[in-house]
Structure formats: C-alpha cells, structure tokens
C-alpha positions, -999 to 999 in steps of 0.1 A, spaced: -148 -293 730 -164 -258 732 -150 -227 716 -154 -191 727 -158 -165 700 -128 -142 697 -105 -166 715 -88 -199 708 -97 -232 724 -104 -228 761 -74 -242 780 -95 -254 809 -110 -279 785 -78 -297 777 -84 -334 767 -81 -360 795 -49 -381 793 -54 -419 792 -42 -438 822 -40 -409 846 -59 -403 878 -91 -382 876 -79 -358 903 -49 -336 895 -40 -336 932 -41 -374 935 -22 -378 902 5 -354 913 8 -370 948 13 -404 932 39 -391 907 58 -374 935 59 -406 954 72 -426 924 97 -398 916 110 -398 952 114 -436 952 130 -439 918 152 -408 914 158 -372 921 176 -350 896 191 -316 899 192 -297 867 213 -267 857 201 -232 862 218 -199 856 209 -163 864 202 -139 836 227 -112 829 208 -80 822 231 -71 794 233 -106 778 211 -133 793 220 -159 767 244 -188 773 257 -198 739 258 -236 735 268 -238 699 265 -217 668 229 -209 663 218 -224 697 214 -206 730 195 -208 763 185 -182 788 165 -182 820 145 -151 830 130 -143 863 99 -122 860 66 -115 878 31 -114 865 0 -95 875 -4 -117 907 31 -104 918 45 -139 920 79 -147 906 83 -170 877 114 -184 861 111 -190 824 135 -211 804 140 -202 767 159 -221 741 167 -201 710 173 -219 677 185 -205 644 170 -225 616 201 -218 594 220 -242 616 194 -266 628 167 -287 611 134 -294 627 118 -328 629 84 -341 639 85 -375 655 52 -394 660 47 -426 679 19 -434 653 46 -434 626 73 -453 646 70 -474 677 34 -466 686 46 -462 722 49 -430 741 83 -420 754 97 -391 775 113 -362 757 147 -375 768 139 -410 754 127 -396 721 159 -375 719 182 -404 726 164 -428 702 163 -403 673 195 -384 680 177 -351 687 196 -322 703 164 -309 718 128 -320 720 94 -305 732 58 -317 731 43 -314 696 10 -302 710 -18 -319 729 -30 -354 721 -64 -372 721 -77 -400 744 -63 -427 721 -28 -416 733 -14 -411 698 -34 -387 677 -28 -350 680 -58 -327 690 -51 -306 659 -40 -312 623 -7 -330 622 12 -342 591 48 -352 586 57 -357 549 36 -387 539 25 -397 574 -7 -381 586 -13 -383 624 -45 -363 623 -60 -352 590 -86 -328 604 -78 -291 604 -95 -279 635 -105 -244 645 -73 -235 663 -57 -205 645 -20 -213 644 -1 -240 625 37 -245 629 51 -254 595 86 -266 586 104 -288 561 97 -264 532 94 -278 496 111 -247 481 133 -217 489 105 -191 487 93 -194 523 110 -194 557 123 -227 569 101 -225 599 71 -203 606 40 -201 628 12 -196 603 -17 -174 617 -48 -184 598 -65 -151 605 -40 -131 586 -23 -156 563 -37 -179 535 -30 -213 550 -44 -231 519 -16 -216 497 11 -221 523 0 -257 528 14 -265 494 49 -251 504 56 -272 535 58 -309 543 53 -308 581 25 -292 601 15 -290 638 -17 -272 646 -24 -258 681 -38 -229 700 -27 -194 692 -12 -174 721 2 -143 703 -15 -131 671 1 -117 640 -3 -82 653 16 -92 685 -15 -93 708 -22 -116 737 -54 -135 725 -58 -159 754 -87 -153 778 -78 -150 814 -90 -180 835 -86 -194 870 -67 -225 861 -29 -225 865 -4 -250 853 31 -254 838 33 -244 802 55 -252 772 51 -232 740 69 -224 708 75 -189 693 93 -171 666 112 -138 670 116 -109 645 147 -124 630 131 -158 623 147 -177 651 126 -203 669 121 -200 707 111 -229 729 94 -214 760 89 -232 793 76 -221 827 73 -249 853 56 -228 880 18 -230 876 6 -198 859 -24 -189 839 -16 -190 802 -28 -154 798 -3 -142 824 24 -163 809 19 -146 776 19 -112 793 53 -120 809 67 -133 776 58 -100 759 78 -81 785 110 -101 781 138 -91 757 130 -118 732 117 -98 702 89 -124 703 65 -120 674 42 -151 675 37 -179 699 17 -211 699 7 -233 729 21 -268 729 12 -285 763 4 -278 799 5 -296 832 28 -326 840 30 -336 803 48 -303 794 84 -313 786 116 -296 774 148 -316 770 181 -305 755 215 -321 754 245 -309 735 270 -333 751 284 -305 773 251 -292 786 220 -311 795 187 -293 803 155 -310 814 123 -293 824 90 -311 832 57 -296 843 33 -299 871 -3 -291 881 2 -282 918 11 -247 929 30 -264 958 55 -277 934 81 -249 932 99 -245 899 133 -250 914 123 -282 931 149 -310 927 121 -335 920 113 -336 883 87 -360 868 92 -370 831 60 -383 816 58 -401 782 42 -383 753 33 -395 718 46 -366 696 76 -344 698 92 -316 679 130 -320 678 160 -304 663 192 -318 648 223 -300 636 226 -294 599 255 -309 582 277 -284 562 
C-alpha cells in the first residue's frame, strides 16, 4: 500500500477481498441476482425532525436519519446510531479468536447477543487479519501498528481515561494510552483532533460506515449507503447537528455493515459499490466479515 504525505491511507487502495469478483460491476450484479432469488428486505426509515431528529430506543441509545446534500448536489441519507458508554459496553469480536469463520453483522450479533454491530475496520487477504493494529485483551489479531493515525480504544484498565475514545496519534501520546486500555482497533483518520477533514478528495465513490465521538463522549456509528466520496461524506457529517469531534473510517463498499436490534426495533444497513443502487432500495445484501465492534447493555 502507498501513502500520501499529509493524508491517511488512500481509500482507492483498499485491500482486495478474498473470494470476490475482480470487477465491482460483475460482483454487484451477481450479488443482486442472489439477493433477488433468496430474499428481499424492507428496513425501517424515519424522517428527521428539525427540532429533534433522534428516535430514543432505550436509555443511552438513539438513532436518527439525516437527509443532506454534498458538493455534487446529490441527496444522501445518513443513518446515525448514538451510544452512551455509561449504559453500554463495547466489545470487539474476532473470527480469529472464535469461529475463524466470517459472519454477517446480524449473525455476529445473534451469536454473541450484541445489540448493535458494525465492521471493525478493513481486513487483509487472509480473510481474518485486520489491516491495522487490532488487539482484544490477550488476543492479538494484528500486532503491527501501521501508519494510520487513529486508534479506537475501549475496555479501560482504570478510571482515569474515557471508557471509549478515538486516539489521534498526531496530537496524543499513544504509547502512554496504550497501557490504559485492553482493546484497540486501528484505522484511517477522517476527522482530526482539531475537527478538520483530512481525507483527500478522490474519484471513487462507495457506501461508507465509520465511527465517531461527539463533544459529550458519546459514540456515533455513521452509515451512508449511497455511493459518495469519503471526503464529501466527511463534509456532510460536519454540517449535521451531531457535535461530531472525531471520526474514523471502518469499511466501504458492499462489506460496509450496520446492524441493530433492540427487540422492538431492528435496523439493518448494508453497502454497495454501484451508484445505480439507491439507498432506499428494498434489496439489501449482507456480506460476511471477520471482525465486528458490538455493544451490549451494562447490567446495573
């Protein structure tokens, strides 16, 4: 992989996924056919209220959908799940530590009793190892700390740090913070510690899932199914009423996944490559992934 000075890893150089077609168009056509033959799913959507866009699902858990336009004047609908770490614990689930088999976000959630799950970053050609540094307590999925500048850290070892934070290695001492957490997921920085969009504009467009934190310490799962450049996605996010302070890229294209189920509300979002696949399409294509970040409700 190549790197460009002043920017994080170039998104157009995402690692190839094992077992997928070389052409994004042929891959998408095949998946659409399979999806059509096997199932079609209609997922809930709700319009944002300008005064309060949030639908409260439970104490410390909410979801909102925002419609916004980017510099290309196209409309995008962005799904945001907001999680308060005071009420929810975060978990990293790795196939390399458990089944060694990839599963969809829904399947990971059901097997490990997760309320919500998203991709835990991109993965390598072996189908298991994360592209960046990944460690969960004693299990090390990838021991190499790469050049990407952000690391999601949770499961603190003491009370002197936030329960969850996105560490920016340009403005924080990761070596010292490394001793204070038990779980780490490294990936590409989207919004820097001074709240700047640091992603270079590029021609490629795809669905994107990301994770962010707001000014109160809440964690935001951010999903846009409509193909959009990551740079423009960040620009849109910064205009939304999210108080977003930092954000880190998790995955793009058809592997991008967001699943949430509280018993009363079920939400599923899966990505695509093709601009022809509209975000509100009833055809959704869940693909298996090896690593997910999930949440469970804390017990009193």
